[in-house]
N, C-alpha and C positions, 0 to 999 in steps of 0.2 A: 342243651342244644343237640341236634341230631347230625352226626358226621357219617357220610358214606365212604367206606374204605374198601380196598381190595386186600384180602388176607392171603398171603402165600405161605404154605406150610413148609416143613423141612424137606418134603418129598417133591416139591415143586407144584403141588396142586393149588389152585386159586379159588377163593370163595369171596363173594361180595357180601358185605355186612353193613348194618347201620348201627352205630354206637351212640348211645344216649349218655352224654356226660356234660359236666359244667366247665366253664372257663377256668375255674380255680382248682379243678381236679388235678391230681398229680399224675404225670405221664407214666411213671412206673406202675401205679395201680391199674390204670387203664390197660396197659400192655399185658399185665399178668392175667387179667380177666380174659383177654383175647387168647393168650397162650393156653389156658386151660380149656377154652371152648374148642380150639382147633387142634389141640395136642401138639403145639409147636415146641421144638427143642432148639438149643443153640442160641447164638447171639441174635438179637432182634434189631432190625433197621427200619427206618421210616423214609421212604423214597431214597434208599441207599445210604442213609446217614444214621449212625448210631445216636440215639437220642439220650439226653440227660435225664436219668430216672426221676430226679427231684424237681424237674421243670414243670411249670404250669402248662396245661393243655393249650391255653390261649397263646402261649409264647413258643410253642413247639411246632413241629412240622405236621402234626395231626390235624388235617383239614379235609374238606370234601375232595375226593379223587385221589388221596394219598394211598400208597401201597405199603402195607406193613408186612415185612418178610422175616421169617424165622430161619436161622441157619445160613443166612447169606452174608458174605463179607461186606463190611462197610466201605463206602467210597473214601478214598484218601487222595487228596490232590497230589500231583507229582511234586517231588521235592524241588526246591529252588536251587539254581546254580547248575552249571554244566556238569553232567556225570557221564559223558561219553559222546560218541559221534554216531551220526546216522546219515545214510544217503537217501535222498528223495528224488523221484523222477518228476521233473517240473513240466516237461512237454513231451509230445510224442504219443503214440498209441497207448502206451502204458502209464500215462501221467497219473500220479496219485500213489504209486507204489513206494514203499519205504522199506529199508532194511538196516538193522543196526550194524555198526562196524566195531569189531572187537580186536584187541591186540593179539597177534599171532594167528588170526583166522582170516586167510585171504578170501576175498569176495570176487568171483569171476562174473563180469557183466557180459551178456551175450544174448543170442537169439536161440530159443529152444530150451528144452527141459534140462539140458546139461549144465546150464548156468545157474549160479547162486541167485543173481538178480536177472531174471529172464524178461526180455523186452520183446513185445510183439511188433517189432520194427524191421521191415524188409531191408533197410539200409544198414542194419547192425549185423556184424559177422557172428557166427556161432560162438567162438571164443573171441570176444572183441577187446576187452580191457580187464585189468585186475586192480582191485583196491586193497591196500594193506594199511595197517595201523601199527605204528611203532613210536614209542615215546610221546603218545598223545597226539600224533600228527598223522594225517592220512597221506598216502602216496599212491598215485595212479600210474599204471604202466600199460602201454598199448601191446596187444598180443599178436601183432602182425595183421591187423584188420585191413579190409579192403579200402574202406573210406576213411580210416584213420581216427585217432582220438585227438580232440582239439581243446586247448586251454588258452584262454585270453587271445583267441584269434590265430593261434599258431598250432601247427600239427606237431604232436609229440614224437620225438625220436628216441626217447629214453624215459626213465622214471622221473616223475615231477611231483613235488610236494604240493599239498592242497591245504591252504588255510581255511578255517571255518567260514562258510559262505561262498567258497569258490564254486564256479559253475563249469562243468565239463560237457563237451558236445561229443556224442557217440551216434553216428548215423543221423537220423532225424529226431533224436531225443536228447534232452538236456538233463543232466544230473547235478544236484547240489549237495555238497557235504557240509553238514552243520552240526552244532552241538545239540544233544537231545533236549536241552532246556530252551534252545533258541526258538522263538516263535510261540512258546506256550502262553496260553491265556492266563491271566491272574485270576485264580478261583479261590474264594474265601467262604467260610461257613458263616452265615448270618446269625443274628441273635435268636431267630426263630427256628434254627436248625436247618434252614434251606441253604442252597449254594448261591453265591453271588459272583457273577462274571463281570470283571472290569472291562469296559469297552476300550478298544484300541483305536487311536486316531489313524485314519487312512490318509496317507500322503500320496496323492497321485502325481506321478511325474508327467510332465508335458511330453507329448509325442507328435512327431510330424513325419510324414513319409520322406525318406531320403531321396536325394536326386543323384542318379548315376548316369554319367555321360559316357556313351560308347564311342570308342575311337573310330575315325573315318577309315574305310578300307583304302589300301594303297592303290591309286589309279594305275592302270596299265600304261607303261611308257610307250609313247608314239615313236615308231621306228622312222628315223630320218633317211630319206632317199640318198643313194650314192651320188656325190657331186660330180657327175660325168663332165659337165662343161668346165668345171674348175680343173679337170685333168687335161681335157682335149685342147682348150684354148692356149694355155702356156706351151703345150707340146707342139701345136701347129706353128705358133710364133717362133719357137726355138728352131724348128726345122726350116722355116722360111729364112731366118737370119743365117743359118748355117749354109743354106744353098746360095743365098744372095751374096754373102761376104766370103764364101768359100773358106769358112773357118770351122773345122770339124769339132772344135771344143764346145761349140754351141749345142752339139748333140748331147753333151753331158748335162747341160741345163735342161734339155728336153726330157732326160730320164729322171732328173731329180724331182721335177714337179709332180708326176704321178706317184712316185715313191713316197714323198712327204704327205700327199693327200691321203693315200691309203693308210700310212702309219698313223696319222691323226684320227682317221675313222676307227681303226682298231682300238686305239687308246681310249677314245670317247665311249665306244661300246663296252669295253671292259670296265671302265670306271662307272658307267651307267648301271651295268649289272650289279656291281658291288654296292652301289648306292641303293638299288632296288632291294637287295637282300637285307641291308641294314634297316631300311624303312619297313620291310615286311616283318623283320624280327621285332622291331619296336611296336608295330601294330599288334602282333600276336601277344606280346608281353602286356600291353595295356588292355587288350581284350580279356585276357585271363584275370587281370586284377579287377576289371569291371564286373566280370561274372562272379568272382568271389564276393564282391560287395553286394551284388544282387542276392546271392545265396544267403549271405549273412542277414540282409534286410528281411528276406522271407522267413528265416528262422526266428528273428526278433518279433516279427508280426505274429508268427505262429505261437510263440511263447506268450505274447501279450494276450492273444485271444483265448488260449487255453487257460491262462490265469484268471480270466474273467468268466469263462464258461467251463467250470471244473467238471470232470467226469464223476459219476457216482462214487467210485472207490475213494477219490480224493475228498469228496464232500463228507463221506462217512468218517474218514480219518480225522478231518478237522473237528467234527462234532464229538467224536469219542475221546480225543486226546485231552482236552480240547485245545485248539490253537487260536491265535489272535484273529484269524480270518473269520471265526465264527460270528462275531458281531463287531463290525467296524463302523466307524463314523468319521465324518469330516469335522475339522476344527470349528466349522460354523454351524454344526448341527443344532437343532432347536433344543435337544435334551442336555446341552452343555458340553 
């Protein structure tokens, strides 16, 4: 049979070749012929995988379109099990960036070139937060940022421990700390020397737009007119009685009436102002809480959309690592 291959020599040069071989030919013999033809040195790989020299061609990765490279390291799937921590940018202008976290090596998150994890986010301060690893656990500390560092809906006022999978909000970006093996796709070498990627079931969570109720503004209190008649009528009656009965003490009643009315008016106005201040304070507190809910809903929607429409760096990272997002399926997919 005729197999069309791309031959890459030790210097990186590439040559297209057509190899005439049989299914039962031994892989090692075919590769030795190619080595002598192109002057290749070092280890040989077929599509990035070191072949078994005694394998039959029909059972190997030698097929139309394959690349045979001399002097290139073979692909090795990442080891199983957590072997460290990494911080990933889930949302925001710099979504897709990752950075390993190592014990004793602090990572400063911020805007600009002075940060270890630089985010192109205008809401992030230049030195915004710091990530440290000690005892296999990550710790986040806010560095006096303007918009704060948020964990589980609360603004941090001191160092906070991060369990693997924890999400931190800095400005308009979300970061997640996870184990380096978390989310890796299961990659295995097949019997033909190729790589097999195990699909990952995609469990979609239901989403519905939240409802946020804004508090009603405090209405302006209507000023009550001064009760002039309530003052003058009792005063006139008391003066009339004092004159008719010639009893001067009726004049005292005449004075008590306006004094009590004025005192009641002052008390009502003072109490009304106090009530207005309390109602206004309650309104402002409820309004702030509603605005926080709105901001959180916007952040959730932003993260959801960015997760479904990944930027190119994040897509490349998924393919190169590779991660489970590379090929996802629903439990009811037709391929099982």
